[in-house]
N, C-alpha and C positions, 0 to 999 in steps of 0.2 A: 504494500500500500504506500504509494508515494503522495504524501500530503505535506504541503509546505505551510509552516507556521511563521507568520511575520513576527519577529521578535519584539517584545515590549521594550520601549526605550527606558533607559535608567533615569531619565529626567524629562521635564517638560509637560507631561500630561498628568492630571490628577488620577489617582488609582481607580476611582469609580468608573472612569471611561473604559478601563481595561476589563471590567467585569461584564461589560456589555459587548459581546462578541458578534461578529458578522461571519457567516459562512458563505463563501463564493463557490458555486458549482459550475464548472465549465470544462469542456474537454480541450479548449483552445490552449495552445502553448503560451499565449499571452496572459494566462490566468494569474501567474505570479506578479507580473507587472501591474495587472489590474488590481490585484489584492493590495499592492503597495499604494497605488493611487487612491483606492477606496479608503485605506487606512489613513492616509494623509488628509483626505477630504473630510472624513467623518470623525477622526481622532478616536476610533474604536479598533480594537484588535481584529484582524481579519485572518481567517483560515481559508485555504483553497483546497477544494477536492476536484479531481479531474474526472471522476466517474460517480454515478449515482450510488454505487456500492461504498465508495470512500465517504461520500456525504452522509450516507446512512450510519456508518460507523461513528463518524464525528458527532452526528445528532444524538446518538445514544450515549456518547461519552461526555458531552458538555451541553450547556444551555446557551442558546443563541437569541439575540434580539431580532435578527433578520437572517433570512437565507436568500441569497441572490441566485436566481436560476437563469442560466444562459439558454436561450431558445434552442440552440443547437443540441444541447444535452436533452432538453425536453423532447425534441424530435428523434434523437438517436436512441434514447432509452425510455420510451413512454410509460411502460408498465412500472419500471423501477422508480421513475420520478413521481408517478402517481402515488406509490407507496410512501415516498418521502413527504409528499404533501399531506398525507394523512397523519404523519408523526411530527409535525412542526411544533406542536404544543403552543407556546406563547410567541413563537418567532413569526415575524411578518414576512410573507413571501414577496419578493421583488423580482419582476421579470425583465430581462434585458436581452439585447441581441448584439453580440459582438461582431456578427457578420455585417451589420449595418452601421453600428455606432462605434466610435473610437473609445479608447480607455478613459479619456477625460470626460466624455459625455456620460459614460456608464457611471463613473465616479460621482458626477453631479446628480444623476438619477437616484443613486443610492443615498447620497447626502440629503436630497429632498425627501425621500421616503423616510429616512430616519428622523428628520424634523417633523414630518406629519405624525409619525409614531409617537414622538415625544409630546406633541400637542394633544393627541388622543389620550395618552397615558396621564398627562397632567389634568385634563378634563375629567377623566374617570376618577382620579385620586381626589380631586376637589369635590366631585359629586358624592363620593363615598364619605369624605370628611363631613360634608354638610348633613348627610343622612344620619351619620353617627352622632353628630352634635345635636341634631333634632331629637333623636331617640333619648339621648342622655338628658337633654333639657326637660323633656316630658317626665322622665323618671325623677329628676331633681324637684320639679314642681309638685309632683305627687308626694314626694317625701316631705316637702315643706308643709303641704296641706295636711298630711297625716299627722305630723308633729304638732301643728297648731290645734288640730281637732283633739288629739290625745291630751295635750296640755290643758284644754278647756274642760276636760272631764273632772268633776269634783271628787274628792276623797282619794286622790293618788298619793301614795307614800312619797315622802320628800326625796328619797333616793331615786325613785322612778322619775319624778319630775326633773331632777338634776340631770339624769341620763338623757331624757327627752330634750331638754334645753341644749345639752352638749351636741346631740345629733342634729338638732335644728341649726345650731350655730355652724357646725361643720358643713351642713348642706347649703347654708347661705353663702359660706365661703366658696364652695364648689360652684354655686350658681354665679357668683361674681366672676370667678375665673372663666366660666363659660361665656361670659359677656351678657348674662341675663340681668334684669333688674329685679332684685328680690322683693 
């Protein structure tokens, strides 16, 4: 299995970018050059596989943010690449054609796709944060109301009242941290 791994530089890029790898799948001999151009354009580690079998082994061994498919490989190995598409997990498929486009154009296409992926991920993360904050806010409001109602009940022992006041105060603090007005 001949797979080229573009080495991570010892300086220059934050380590987080190297945890987001791109897999380039192309039977073209210019694959290594393209991998270097994509790495330079995206600042992400790029691995190159020259067959669908190599790509499959790499997909099983590591996690990728994107898999770049050369149309030539899709045409040459349709069944194998179809299996690859089924096992991408969270990786975004990017389709390019080295027969038509040069390495620089392919690098720009991958760079644009990675930017779109980041925008989508950021939107999904923000949406999840808002949903979580909303759920927590509802629970905090319910806790505050429950504490208020429990404290209004007559005949509670002093120790129970003190515990309820403590819970109420902690819940108010949590509410403030969430940005709610208690």
